[in-house]
C-alpha positions in Angstrom: -43.3 21.1 -56.4 -40.2 21.2 -58.3 -41.0 23.0 -61.9 -40.4 20.9 -64.9 -39.0 22.0 -68.1 -42.3 22.1 -69.7 -44.3 25.2 -70.8 -47.3 23.6 -68.6 -45.1 23.0 -65.4 -43.4 27.0 -65.8 -46.6 28.7 -66.8 -47.2 28.1 -62.7 -44.8 31.1 -62.5 -46.3 34.0 -60.0 -43.9 37.1 -60.4 -42.7 37.4 -56.2 -43.7 40.8 -54.3 -39.9 42.2 -54.2 -40.1 42.6 -57.9 -43.2 44.0 -57.9 -42.3 46.4 -55.1 -38.5 47.7 -56.5 -39.8 49.3 -59.6 -36.0 50.5 -60.0 -32.8 48.2 -61.2 -29.3 49.0 -61.7 -27.7 47.1 -64.2 -24.1 47.2 -64.7 -23.7 46.1 -68.7 -19.9 46.0 -68.7 -17.0 44.0 -69.7 -13.9 44.1 -72.6 -16.0 46.7 -75.4 -15.8 48.9 -72.7 -12.2 49.2 -73.6 -12.3 51.3 -76.8 -14.4 53.6 -75.6 -16.6 53.4 -78.7 -20.3 51.9 -78.2 -21.9 48.3 -78.1 -21.4 45.5 -80.6 -18.0 46.8 -81.3 -16.4 43.0 -81.3 -19.3 42.6 -84.1 -18.6 45.9 -85.5 -14.7 45.8 -86.0 -15.2 43.1 -88.5 -17.3 44.9 -90.6 -15.7 46.8 -93.0 -16.6 50.0 -93.8 -18.6 50.6 -90.4 -16.7 53.3 -88.0 -16.3 50.7 -85.4 -13.8 49.1 -87.7 -12.2 52.2 -88.9 -11.6 52.9 -85.8 -10.2 49.9 -84.7 -7.9 50.0 -88.1 -6.4 53.6 -86.8 -6.1 52.6 -83.0 -5.3 49.2 -83.0 -4.5 47.7 -86.5 -6.1 46.2 -89.1 -8.5 42.9 -87.9 -6.4 40.1 -89.7 -3.5 41.1 -87.4 -5.3 43.1 -83.7 -7.9 40.9 -83.9 -11.0 40.7 -80.5 -8.6 38.4 -78.7 -5.5 41.0 -78.2 -8.1 44.1 -77.3 -9.7 41.5 -74.6 -6.6 41.6 -72.9 -6.4 45.4 -72.3 -9.5 45.1 -70.0 -7.9 45.4 -66.5 -10.7 46.7 -64.2 -8.3 48.4 -62.3 -10.2 50.8 -60.4 -13.3 48.5 -60.5 -15.1 49.4 -56.7 -18.0 47.1 -56.5 -19.0 48.2 -52.6 -18.6 52.0 -53.7 -20.3 51.4 -56.8 -23.4 49.8 -55.3 -24.0 52.2 -52.5 -24.2 54.8 -55.3 -26.5 52.9 -56.9 -28.3 52.4 -53.5 -28.4 55.8 -53.1 -29.7 56.6 -56.2 -33.1 54.7 -55.5 -31.9 51.5 -56.9 -33.5 47.8 -55.4 -32.0 45.8 -57.3 -28.7 44.9 -59.2 -28.0 43.1 -62.2 -24.3 42.2 -63.5 -23.9 41.3 -67.1 -22.4 37.3 -66.6 -21.5 37.4 -70.7 -22.0 39.3 -74.0 -22.7 38.6 -77.3 -18.5 38.6 -77.5 -17.9 35.4 -75.9 -16.8 36.7 -72.9 -17.5 35.7 -69.1 -17.3 38.1 -66.9 -16.6 35.2 -63.9 -13.9 32.1 -63.4 -15.9 29.8 -65.7 -15.5 25.7 -66.0 -17.0 25.9 -69.3 -15.3 29.0 -71.0 -11.4 29.8 -70.4 -12.2 33.2 -71.7 -13.0 35.2 -68.6 -12.5 37.8 -66.6 -10.6 35.7 -64.0 -7.7 33.8 -66.6 -7.9 37.1 -69.0 -7.9 40.9 -68.3 -9.0 42.0 -64.8 -8.4 38.9 -63.0 -10.9 38.9 -61.1 -14.5 37.3 -60.3 -16.4 40.4 -61.7 -19.8 38.5 -61.0 -18.6 37.7 -57.3 -17.4 41.0 -56.7 -20.9 42.4 -57.7 -23.3 39.6 -55.9 -21.2 40.2 -52.7 -21.7 43.8 -52.7 -25.0 43.3 -53.7 -25.8 41.2 -51.1 -24.4 42.8 -48.1 -26.8 45.5 -49.4 -29.8 43.3 -49.2 -30.6 44.3 -53.2 -31.6 41.2 -55.5 -28.9 40.2 -57.7 -29.6 39.0 -61.3 -27.5 38.1 -63.7 -27.7 39.2 -68.0 -26.8 36.4 -70.4 -26.6 37.1 -74.1 -24.9 34.0 -75.1 -27.6 32.5 -77.4 -26.6 34.8 -80.3 -23.2 34.7 -80.1 -22.9 31.3 -82.6 -23.7 33.6 -85.4 -23.0 36.6 -84.2 -19.4 36.1 -84.1 -19.5 34.6 -87.4 -17.9 37.8 -89.3 -14.5 37.3 -87.5 -13.9 34.3 -90.6 -14.5 37.4 -92.7 -11.7 39.3 -94.6 -11.9 42.7 -96.5 -12.9 43.2 -100.1 -11.3 46.4 -100.6 -8.4 48.7 -100.1 -5.1 47.7 -98.8 -6.3 44.6 -96.8 -8.6 42.8 -99.1 -8.8 38.8 -99.3 -6.6 39.3 -95.7 -8.5 36.8 -93.6 -9.8 37.9 -90.4 -8.4 36.2 -86.9 -11.4 34.4 -86.5 -9.6 32.1 -88.8 -6.9 31.3 -86.9 -7.3 27.4 -85.6 -5.9 28.1 -82.5 -8.4 30.4 -81.2 -11.2 28.3 -82.3 -12.3 28.1 -78.2 -13.2 31.8 -78.4 -14.4 32.7 -81.9 -16.0 29.4 -82.2 -16.7 27.0 -85.5 -19.2 29.5 -87.0 -17.4 30.0 -90.7 -20.9 28.7 -92.3 -23.1 31.4 -90.6 -20.7 34.3 -92.0 -23.5 36.8 -93.2 -23.8 38.6 -96.2 -21.4 42.0 -96.6 -24.7 44.0 -96.1 -25.8 42.3 -93.2 -25.8 44.4 -90.1 -27.7 42.2 -87.7 -27.7 38.5 -87.3 -30.9 37.0 -88.9 -32.1 34.3 -87.7 -31.0 35.8 -83.7 -30.5 32.0 -83.0 -28.9 29.3 -85.1 -30.7 25.5 -85.4 -27.5 24.6 -83.9 -27.9 21.4 -81.0 -23.9 21.2 -80.0 -24.3 25.3 -79.4 -27.7 24.6 -77.7 -26.2 22.1 -75.6 -23.0 24.1 -75.3 -25.0 27.8 -74.1 -27.4 24.9 -71.2 -23.8 24.3 -69.6 -23.1 28.0 -69.4 -26.2 29.2 -68.1 -26.5 25.9 -66.2 -23.2 27.1 -64.2 -24.4 30.6 -64.0 -27.3 29.5 -62.7 -25.4 27.2 -59.7 -22.6 29.5 -59.0 -24.1 32.9 -58.5 -28.4 31.8 -57.0 -29.1 34.8 -59.2 -33.0 36.2 -58.2 -33.2 37.2 -61.7 -31.8 36.0 -65.1 -32.3 37.9 -67.9 -31.7 36.3 -72.2 -31.1 39.2 -74.5 -33.5 37.7 -77.3 -36.7 35.2 -77.1 -36.5 31.8 -75.0 -33.7 30.3 -76.5 -33.8 28.0 -78.6 -37.1 28.1 -80.7 -35.6 25.8 -83.3 -35.4 23.5 -80.5 -39.2 23.9 -79.5 -37.3 25.8 -76.5 -36.5 23.0 -74.7 -32.7 24.4 -73.6 -34.3 27.5 -72.3 -37.0 26.4 -70.9 -34.5 23.6 -68.9 -32.4 26.7 -68.1 -35.6 28.7 -66.9 -36.9 25.6 -64.4 -32.9 25.6 -63.0 -33.6 28.8 -62.0 -36.8 28.4 -60.2 -35.7 25.3 -58.5 -32.6 26.3 -57.6 -34.4 29.2 -55.5 -37.3 27.2 -54.1 -34.1 25.1 -52.4 -32.4 28.2 -51.0 -35.3 29.7 -49.8 -38.3 27.3 -49.9 -40.4 28.9 -52.1 -39.1 30.4 -55.6 -38.5 34.2 -55.9 -36.3 34.1 -59.4 -37.4 36.2 -62.2 -37.4 35.0 -65.3 -36.5 37.7 -68.0 -36.8 37.2 -72.3 -37.8 39.2 -74.9 -40.4 37.1 -76.7 -44.2 38.9 -76.0 -46.3 35.9 -76.7 -48.4 35.1 -74.1 -47.5 31.4 -73.9 -43.6 32.2 -74.0 -44.3 35.2 -71.8 -46.1 33.3 -69.0 -42.9 31.6 -67.9 -41.5 34.6 -66.6 -41.2 38.4 -66.9 -41.2 39.9 -70.4 -38.5 42.5 -71.3 -38.9 45.0 -73.2 -35.5 46.5 -74.5 -35.8 50.5 -74.7 -39.5 50.4 -75.2 -42.7 49.6 -73.5 -46.4 48.8 -73.2 -49.0 51.5 -74.4 -51.3 50.7 -71.4 -51.5 48.9 -68.3 -50.1 45.2 -68.4 -52.4 42.7 -66.7 -48.8 41.0 -65.5 -45.7 42.7 -64.1 -43.2 43.8 -66.8 -40.1 45.5 -67.5 -37.9 47.7 -69.6 -34.5 47.3 -70.0 -32.7 51.2 -70.8 -29.5 52.8 -70.8 -28.6 56.6 -69.7 -26.6 55.8 -73.6 -24.7 53.7 -75.6 -24.7 49.8 -73.6 -20.7 49.8 -73.4 -18.9 52.8 -72.8 -19.2 55.2 -75.9 -17.3 58.7 -76.0 -19.3 59.7 -78.5 -22.7 59.6 -76.7 -25.4 61.9 -75.5 -26.2 60.9 -72.2 -30.8 61.1 -71.0 -30.9 63.4 -68.3 -31.9 62.4 -65.0 -35.3 64.2 -65.6 -35.8 61.7 -68.6 -35.1 59.1 -66.8 -37.6 60.0 -64.5 -40.0 60.5 -66.6 -39.8 56.9 -68.2 -39.7 55.7 -64.4 -43.2 57.1 -64.3 -44.7 56.3 -67.1 -43.3 52.8 -66.8 -44.3 51.6 -63.1 -48.0 53.4 -63.8 -48.0 50.7 -66.4 -47.0 47.7 -63.9 -43.5 48.3 -65.4 -40.0 48.2 -63.6 -37.0 49.9 -65.0 -33.6 48.4 -65.4 -31.1 51.4 -65.9 -27.8 50.8 -67.3 -25.1 53.2 -66.4 -22.0 52.4 -68.3 -18.8 52.2 -67.1 -15.3 53.0 -68.3 -13.0 49.8 -68.7 -11.4 50.9 -65.4 -14.9 50.3 -63.2 -15.3 54.1 -62.7 -18.3 56.1 -63.8 -17.8 58.9 -65.1 -18.8 62.5 -63.6 -21.7 63.2 -65.7 -23.1 59.6 -65.2 -22.7 60.3 -61.3 -24.8 63.2 -61.8 -27.3 61.6 -62.7 -27.2 59.4 -60.4 -27.3 61.7 -57.9 -30.3 63.6 -59.4 -32.3 60.5 -59.5 -31.3 60.0 -55.8 -32.4 63.5 -54.7 -36.2 62.7 -57.1 -36.8 59.1 -55.4 -35.4 60.8 -52.0 -38.9 62.9 -52.0 -41.4 60.7 -54.5 -40.1 57.5 -54.1 -43.1 56.9 -51.7 -45.3 57.2 -55.2 -42.8 54.8 -56.9 -41.4 51.2 -54.5 -44.6 48.9 -53.4 -46.9 50.6 -55.6 -49.5 49.0 -57.8 -51.4 50.1 -60.9 -54.6 52.4 -60.9 -58.0 51.6 -62.1 -56.1 53.6 -65.4 -52.5 54.5 -65.6 -53.0 58.0 -66.6 -54.3 61.1 -68.3 -54.0 64.1 -70.9 -52.6 64.5 -74.2 -49.6 63.4 -74.4 -48.1 60.0 -74.3 -44.5 58.1 -75.1 -44.3 57.3 -78.8 -43.7 53.4 -79.0 -41.8 52.6 -82.1 -39.1 49.8 -82.1 -36.1 51.2 -80.1 -37.5 54.9 -79.7 -37.0 56.5 -76.3 -37.5 60.0 -77.2 -38.3 62.6 -74.1 -42.0 64.1 -74.6 -43.4 66.7 -74.2 -45.0 66.9 -71.2 -47.8 69.2 -70.1 -49.4 70.2 -66.9 -52.7 68.2 -67.9 -50.4 65.1 -67.8 -50.8 62.5 -64.9 -49.7 59.2 -64.1 -51.1 57.3 -61.4 -49.9 54.1 -58.7 -51.8 53.4 -56.4 -51.1 52.1 -52.5 -54.2 50.8 -50.6 -55.8 54.2 -49.8 -53.8 56.7 -52.0 -53.9 57.5 -55.5 -50.4 58.6 -56.5 -50.8 61.2 -59.0 -47.6 62.3 -61.1 -47.6 65.7 -62.8 -45.7 65.6 -66.0 -44.7 69.1 -66.1 -45.4 72.0 -63.3 -48.5 74.2 -63.8 -48.4 78.4 -64.6 -51.5 78.7 -62.7 -50.4 76.3 -60.2 -53.1 74.1 -60.1 -53.6 70.8 -60.5 -56.7 69.5 -62.7 -57.2 65.4 -62.3 -60.1 64.1 -64.1 -60.4 60.7 -63.6 -61.5 59.7 -60.3 -64.9 59.2 -60.9 -65.3 56.4 -59.1 -63.8 57.3 -55.4 -63.9 60.8 -52.4 -61.1 62.6 -52.4 -60.2 62.9 -48.4 -57.3 64.3 -48.3 -54.1 66.0 -50.5 -50.5 65.8 -49.9 -47.9 67.9 -52.3 -44.5 65.1 -51.4 -42.1 66.7 -50.6 -44.4 69.7 -49.1 -47.0 68.6 -47.5 -51.1 69.0 -47.2 -52.3 71.2 -50.0 -55.9 72.3 -50.4 -58.3 71.0 -52.6 -61.9 70.8 -54.2 -63.7 68.5 -55.9 -67.0 68.5 -57.7 -68.5 66.4 -60.2 -65.5 64.3 -60.1 -63.0 66.6 -61.1 -60.3 67.5 -58.8 -58.9 70.8 -57.9 -55.6 70.8 -56.2 -53.8 74.7 -55.5 -50.4 74.0 -55.4 -47.5 76.1 -54.0 -46.1 78.7 -55.6 -42.0 76.4 -55.8 -42.2 73.3 -57.2 -40.4 70.3 -54.6 -38.2 68.6 -57.7 -37.3 69.4 -60.9 -39.9 67.0 -62.8 -42.9 64.7 -61.9 -44.3 66.3 -58.9 -46.1 63.5 -56.6 -49.3 64.4 -55.2 -51.0 61.7 -52.7 -54.6 61.4 -52.5 -56.3 60.0 -50.3 -59.5 58.7 -51.7 -62.2 56.4 -50.8 -65.3 54.5 -52.8 -68.2 56.4 -53.4 
């Protein structure tokens, strides 16, 4: 039965098994904002006088009254973009789904859009970036997703209508005021933020014309690429319109999938955590997670470093990514990981190394990740991640910290620090009898269980550098 664009209909959504089983996805958060190699939100912050990216732009390209975002976009060529080679690398790292950015807040579309002439086929690369990614993912049997960040664009780009308040360019209007480029910079002068506003508030604006444009654009993405996943960078658009445009897009996504597959296998993701709204799909949490097992599947999205390539980046290590993955999966979540790409389409040596190390770990311990479900408890031990905004500090785990997953009669216990005394002591199996224990990457290990406490004798050498995994065979007492 078709999905209707109502909460009553869309909350009948059931998360497909492919998403629940996949656990790890790779995201290409990539576009012309990679060109300056100076980080996320460049297309907005270059118009914020006094910001780091404004100073960089002024001294590298020129003042934004003369050289604006419209002039940087054509410099994106993606000349070394090899989607098939990259997809092989992502799959080898352990990714079980792939997600491509369709449009960021800068209003540049990564495919040949009939809605927006500012796109990657007509300007810059001369390539259907989304289509090339989809072909590579399809060839490898990876579910394919899209992210749209368009909902906030109307307010986000209003800074292009401003001017400097001080210095040699004071009072000179930025290039967003040029009527020749209104199709790119939009009619949004009335939303020009106060001088000290960094983040546009509200995120979504109550503008019916913009709502209609958003829906037309997202419908085009769905119809053209039939994604298995669609992510909105924010709550379900648009709250001011009683969510109607967002609900229409989600129903289009699910009905398109159902026509192709016989039943819906698509997943919609947004960032409103309220039960009613999150029930229309899968809740996404940016650079954070849940404190415990969530009753329905969810996702953390994060990046190895900045969202767009940034020469100033300090990357997460592969070990940090693994620890995040284990903690998230133990709580019924998935991890979607962005690997920043250079403007030419390649990834740098450091990111390549991270992917290689991630692949080495998943090849040994993936049995405890893919296709699993939460155990009765997500873990035990004194340490936990800090849940505070976008905080992602690496935790100082101890050998008493474990995270659990389960498949049938096997509980997987990830020990988050290798013990100095050669033992794993687990106290959570009070309702289970342990019949066997394997250390993934090693083999069977000796154990004993007394009064619910499991003590495992470990070998001298750990099979992997972080988060070693014990496969514990259990039966009910």
